[in-house]
N, C-alpha and C positions, 0 to 999 in steps of 0.2 A: 077128157083124158088129162092125166097129170104129167106135166113136163118135168124132165129130169134136169139136174144142174151138174155140169161137169166140174172137174177139180179147179180149173182156172176161174170159173164163175164163182165157185164156192169161196176161193181165196179172196176174190174181189168183194163178195158180200161180207166176209169176215173183216176186211179192212173198213168197209162202211160201218160195220157194227162197232169196231174199235173207235172210229171217229165219233160215233154216236155216244159211246161211253165217255170219251175224252171231252166232249162238248159240255159236260156237266160235272163240276168238281166232286159232288157227292157220289154220283154214279161211278166215276173213275176211281175215287178213293176206296169205295167198297170193293170194286173189282180187284184193284191192286192188293188190298188187304187179304182178300180170299185167295188170290193167285200166288201171292208171295213175291211178285215182281216189284222191284224198286222202280220208282218213277224215272230215275235217270237211265234205266236200262230198257225202257219200253220200246224205243225205236229199234234197238238191236233185237229184242224179243219178237217184234212184229215181222221180222224177216224169217222167222221159224214157223213152218206150217203147223207144227204141234201147238204153238202158242195161239195161232189163228183159230185152230180147231177148239182150243180152250175158250176163246172169246165166244164162239158160236155156242158151245156147250153151256157157258154161263148164261147167255141170253135165253137159250132153250129151256133152262131150268127155272126161269122166273117169268111166269106167264104175263104178269103185269108189265114188266120191262120189255118182254118180247112184243107185246101188242103196241106199246109206245114206239118202239123201234120200227116195226112194220108200218105203222101209220105215218111216221115221220118220213120214211124213205119211199113210201108208196109201194110196198111189196106185200105179198101174201105172207102171213106169219109162218106158214108151212115151208116157205123157202129156206128159212133158217135151219129147220130140221133136215131138209133135203141136202143143203150145203154141208151140214155136219156129217151126214152119212157119206157124201161124196169125198170128204176129207178123211174118211176112215173111222169116224166116230159112230156112236150109236144113238138111237132115239131115246129121249127121256121117257120115263115111265108114264107120264101123264098124256103123252101124245098118241 
């Protein structure tokens, strides 16, 4: 049986995902370039649930990055998709 993720758990996972991206300069630079967020504003942006959903959406859209994240934090890759849906996002086409 598949367990669901509530909104609070989804935000927590998104913060983990942001920390994962921030841990590597190349990963973070690519994300910031695609999102249009200035590095100086990332803390402020992280308080916005829409931004956190965008972090999850970014991971969900890159299977290689998603699998790296899931392995590093010890989560099922499907949890990112569940969290994204809990935050009002939608599943990527490949899932």
